[in-house]
N, C-alpha and C positions, 0 to 999 in steps of 0.2 A: 469944473470937472475936466481931468486929464485927458490923454489921450486913450484910444481903443485899439484893438486888434484890427476891426475893419476898417478906421481911420489910417491904419498901416499899410493895408492892403488885402489884408486875410477876410472871407466872409466866412465864419463860420456857420451862420444859420444857412448860409444857401448850402453849403456842404452836407448839413447834416438832413437838409430836406433831399438832396441827391439821395442819398444812404438810404432813407425811407422809401422813395420812388422805386430805387432798383432791388429793395429787397427780394420781392417776389421772382424778378427776372434772375438774381442771382440765386435762388434757392431750387430754380425750376432745374439744375443741372446737378444736384444733389440726389446720391444715391443711398442707401442705407450704410456704406461705409463713413459717410461725414456725421460727425456728431458733433459736431458746433454749429452754432446759428450765426448768421450773419453779424458782423461786428465786433465780434470778440478780440482779443488781442493776437490770437493765434488760431489759425485752422487747424480742426482734428479730424483725421483720416483715419480708419481702422483698416488694417491690411491684411487680408486674410490669405495668408501663405499655405493654405492647404493643397491648392493645386501645384504648387512650386517646390521642384527639390533642392534647388540651389538658386533662388532667386537675386536679382541682380537688380539696383534702381540705376534710371537712366534718367540722366538733365539735362535739360539745355534752356539757356536764355539767349531772347532776341526782341528786337524793335519793328517798326516800319519804316525807318528810313525818311527818306525825303519824298515818299508817295502821300507822306501826311501833307504836304504843301497842297496838293492836287486837292485832296479833301476839303481843305482851307478855300480855294478859289472857288470848287464847285459849293461848297457849304454842305457837304454833306458827311455825316460823321457815322452812319450806322455800317459800315463795312470794313473800316479798319481794324475792327478788334477782331473781324473774322479772320482777316489777313494775319494779323498776330497768332491767333492759337493754331490757323493752318499751319502755318511757318514752322513754328516750332514742333507740333505734332509731328509734321511729316519728318522733321529731322531725328526725332526718336525711334520714329516707325522703321529708318534704316537700317537700325541695329535690332530690332526685332521685338521693340519695347511696344506694350499695349500702355496707353495714358491713363494715368489716374489721376492727378488732379494739375490745376492750374493758377497761376497766382499774376497779378496784373498791377501794375502802375503806371499812373495818367497824373501828369504834371501841367499845371496849367497857368499861365500867368494871372491870369483873375478867372475865379471860376464861375462857369454858364452853366446853370443846370439842365437846360436841355440839350447841350452837347455833352456833356458829362455821361448824364443818361444812356445818351444815342452809342455813344462809345462803348459801354460797359452792356448796353444789350446786343453789341456786334461780337463781345466778347463772349457773353453767354451763349449766344446762337453757335459760336466757332466751338465752345464746349462741348455743346449737344451733340454737333455734328460729329465728332471725333470719341465721345463717348467719354469724357471726363468732369470732373467738379471744378466748378471756380469755386476753389474753396478759401480765398482772399484776396487781398490786392488794396492798394494805397491811392487816394487821392491829394496828390499835393498841390496847394496853391502858395505859387513863388512870385509875388509881387517884383515888378522890372526884370525879371530872370528871362520872360520872353515876349516878342512882339504880339502886339495886342490880335487878340484872336487865333494865336497860335498855343500848340501845345505838343508834348513829347507822349509817346505811349511805348511802354517795354513788357516784357511779361517772362516769365518762367513756366516749365513745364515738368513734369516728373513724371515717370513710366517704369514699369516693370515687365521684366524678361526673364525666365529661367536660362540659369548659363549654359545648358545644354543644347537652347536654341537661339543663343546668342547669335547675330550676324555681323561677322566680322572681317570677312572677305576671305578666311583662310581655307573654304573651299573650292574659291577660283582656281582654274586650269586654262591654259592655252587652249581655243579651240570653242570656249563658251560662248554662248550666244547673247548679243546686249539687246533688250528691247525697250523702247521706249515711249513712255507714257506721254500723251498731248498735256500741252499746258493751255492755263485760259490766259494766254497774253503774257505781260511782264512780271506778274505775278508779286513781287515786292523787292525786286533787285533792276537797278541801271537807270532809277527814275532821274539820277540827277542827269546823266546825258539826254535821257527821251525828252527831260522838260527844255533842255536847252534847245535842243532840235526843234521841238513844235512850237515854244514858247518865243525862243530869242531867233534862231534862224527862220522859219516857218512864219512865226508871228501870229500863229493862231490862237482863238480864244477857245475856254475849255467848251464852250455852248457850240460853237463849229460843229454841223453835222459834216462826216465824212465817207464819203459814199461807198470805198475799199473798206471801210470798218461796219459799215450798216449801223451806225450810232454815232453820237456827239463824241467828239475828242475824251472829255469829261469821264464820261460813261465807260468808255475802253480804259481809258487810265485808271480807273476806281473798281475794275473789275476786280473781284475776291481772289486771292493766293487760292489756287484748287485745293482740298484735302485727298489725300490718295491713303489715308488711315485704313478704312474699311476694304476697300479691294487688296491692299495689300496684306491685311491680316489674315483675309480668308484666303489668300494664294499662300500665303504660309503653312496655313492648315492645310491646305489641297496637297502641296508638295513641296522640295526642295527648291529654297533659293539661294541661290550663292552668294549675291552680294547685292547692296541696293545702294542708289546714290540721289539724293537730293539736288536737282540742279538749281541753284540759287545764283549769288555773287559770284562771278568766275565761270560761268556757264560750263559746258560742258568739260573744257580741259583744264577748268580749276576744281572740279568736283568728281568726276570719274575716277585720278587716281587716288582720291581718299577711301576709295572703297576697294582699291584692288590692292594684290600683294606685292612683296618686291619681285621684279624680275618680271611680271606682267603690265603689257600695254592696251590700250582699246584702241582700235583701229574703227572709225564712226565714217560711214558713207554719206556723204553731204548728197543731198537730192533724195534720200529714201524714205523723208516722211515729210508732211505737209508744215511750212512756216506760216504763220500767221502774218496776214497782212499788215499788221500794226508794226513790225520788225522790217518788212521790206521798205515802209514808208520811210522809217528811221534812217534806214542806210542810204534810200535816196537822197532825201531831203539834207541830211546831214553830211553825204558823201565821208560816210563812216565805212573805212575798208573793214572787207569781210573778217578778217582775223579778230580785229576790235568789235565786231560785232559778235560774235562767239565766244569772247573771256569777257564781255559784260553782262549779256541777255541770255535766257535758257532758250532761245531759237524756237521755241515750241514743243520743247521736250522739257515737260516738269520733273519726270523721275526716271532714272536707267535701272533698269532690272536684269541682270547679270544670272543666267540660267545655264544648266548642260544641254549641249546640244538636242538629246532625246526629250526633254522638257518644255521645248518651245511652243509646240501647238496647246499644250493642256494649258499654258500659263496664260498663253494668248486668249484660249476660251475662257478662261475665269477672271480674267482683266475683262475683255469685251462683256460678259456677263454683266459684269459690275457696272458699267455704262462708260467705261474707257477706251480712248481711242488709241491702238497701239500698233508700233510698225518694228521692224526688224532693222535696228539703224547700224550694226554692227559686231565685230567678234573681240575677243581677246586675244592680242598675239602676244609672243614674246618681246621685251624690250620695256620702256620707261614712258608714263605720260599718256598722252593721247594723240592720235595721228588722226587728221583730219584729212581726208580723202574725197576726190569728185566720183559720183556715181559712174562706173562705166569706164575708169581708167583703173 
């Protein structure tokens, strides 16, 4: 008898069992707009354009990065899918888009049913959180491509916004106020540096309880990327938002300029918000310079909201009613890029 696909490293039966197992989880994200069942070649989504005068589709693709390395060490896989969806949904809500559907890609060297199911369950939970359908995806088994026990995860989100409500920074003016919404730690960026500091410099284990964090190191590093979708959609309904910036890789200096028009700069007052302890630990243990910290991590600000001076109180009220921590962290000034200034100077 000749060789089989399984002997070459691909277990089709295991993958099929996983697909049957996750069917209910995936379909729990479906609304009446989804016209296809789990497992078809392509997902079908009926877009109702009745509420839009000039609809614009907004799409984004991303991955989880080396945060996955922490998931491997802790052997916990039900949060990285949430990270993936929240990151992507935050990326399109900054342009005013409501999420419609999500597609995920999970690639493993050897298919492990429990792990794959946990990852997809996390993706589905993220989709429910942001109000979109997990319309389809791919589980690939790639023998000898990944180290044993490792996998990669990526996804694409598609949303829609009426062109008249598109947030593109064109309303931003000098004197506008920048509000910062609190993050839940590292989110999904800066993990290569964080892992080097904690695992190589400090030589800490993921199970180590860290008093400054109030939890183990692994629990802290696996805290899910926060979703700002629902609070921001409500804010857009309540009033005018001039610009939004999702603070991911590159930090405030790398992401705020993406939301500002030519000739406008952001003056950010350091010390005007609470920096989570995890960032202070990274800076102290790794002797990382402040400028490097701010261009690597979100430093406690997961989303920046630019509003007119007269809209600050209402914006803060709406966001805080949605459970967000909000600080006034700076202003828009003439210039280019981001200026980090120490509070009181």
